[in-house]
Phi, psi and omega in degrees: 000127183285140179260129181292143181278346183296312179297324180293320179295320179297321179294319179296318179298319180297318179295320180295316180295320182294323182281342180261002178292147176299152183300322184295346183264354180282152183285341182264017178294121183295328181294310181292325179294315180292322179297318177296322179294318179294320178296324177294317178295322180293323179294337178276347179268136182294333182247004178082010178267124181270132178281119185265146173224177185299317182294316180294322178296321177299319178297320181293314183287344178284346179290144178291147178270145359285140178285163180285359182206157170256165178210153180237136188240134170257118181271126188232160176211113184300325184290347179258005180293338181279353180271107185294334182291339179273327179057039182297315179301319180294314181295323178294320177296320178293324176298320177295325177296321178296316179298313181296320180294321178298317181291325183279330186267351185240152179293159186295336182289342178267352182294328182279000182258352179213131180234147177252127181238151164232145184226138184254138188297312183297326182277329190222063179292330178295325178293320176299317180293324181297322179269000180058043178268117180232010178209146179237153002287155185208129177227133179228140176256128181248105180294164180295337182268002185288116177270317176251107187294333181290324183263323189269346179284156185249123182266139176282133182294139183297331181288345182276353183287347185295330181265010170056232188298324181296318179289327176295319179294320178295320178299317181293316183290327181285341183248359178222179176266005182275154176239123180283317184089184181296142179287124182270084179278141178292145180294148180296321180239128179288168181296321179295319178294322178296317178297319179296317180295317179297319179297317178296319179296320179296323180289321183278343186305312180300320180292320180294319179297319179296317179295322179294319181292326180271353179071032182242048178247170178295334180292342178264003182262119183293332180295326178295317179295321178296316179297318178297321179295319178296319179297315180297320179297313179297318180298326183284318187271349183268355182071026182297324179296321176299317180294324181289315183293314182274354182054050182283139178284162178290325181204169178232154175275138179291128181295323181283333180222091185302336180281353181257138181255142179253117179260338180234119183259122181280122183135135185282354184283344183213143177234123178280161181296323180296325178297311181298317180293325177295313178297318179298321178295318179294317178294323180295323176301314179297317180296318179293321177296318178296318178296323178295319179296317185286322189256343184238309187295331181294341181268355177284126185277335181283114183294325181295316178297318178302314184292318179297315179296320179297317178297319178297317181292322177296320178296314180296318180295317178298318179298317182295315180294322179297323177294320179296315180295318180297319179294321178295318178298316181293322186282317186263337184086358178264129182271140175243117184244143178285152178272126177244136175303145184299333180290343181275345186276000000 
């Protein structure tokens, strides 16, 4: 039976066309396959940050340079999240905001040219070693042309972390051609919460106006003002604002003895919450004693009682101030000495 030459010719033409196609159009192209995989991983992340590991990093670095994309990495360590001086959870959240803002502010065709990664130390110690990362916080930008990531990657300066997401965006924009755009921070109060608050205010408004007109509100109660004044004084002298801004813990666990708690940390670089509250309590005692002398003790007619109470208050105030000075000397190493007349020596 004779075989027609047409199918053989068609098969030869198909093979020739397939072998002459550009490399980028084949389905087995590693660049396009990895790019599709990264885009899939990014779509599964709520903020567009892809979780990196040693295997995925090896696949990325195995691509020939220049790669079809650049990437920026946030180096993280879960075991260091409890250290407030590093602020790793906050910085990681701000890094996610930069990634989310980049995706929302830029057209989709630029999304495949820049990826945001985070890598965890316990899971990917080889990646940390590859980038020679030995201190946190740490952020590195790897351009598409980087052949040696240790030498060619760009590290974000540690002093720039103070401005959080804004400084990260500036670092990215100054070292690449990409534009992040405005940081899309979530609102403090959601729309549903705002509607609920407005409804409550509208319901309470008639009652509040009535109370104001009759003078029967908390604002007309002197005890409330006195309590508020004491609170503001304590808040000011205890360093509570410092603890809130720096998110300082009340105490730390002793590294040498995990069952022991440290309430006073020796060294001027860090102040625990318990230290601030202790100093605030001592200063508040002195302030309250002074207020008692000025507003109450002056009306006592018995001079003996006045003098005894005054001596007691002076003793307590001297003790409180001496404790504050002693703690400052112990913590900072700087001594504060009282001035004594030369004739007393």
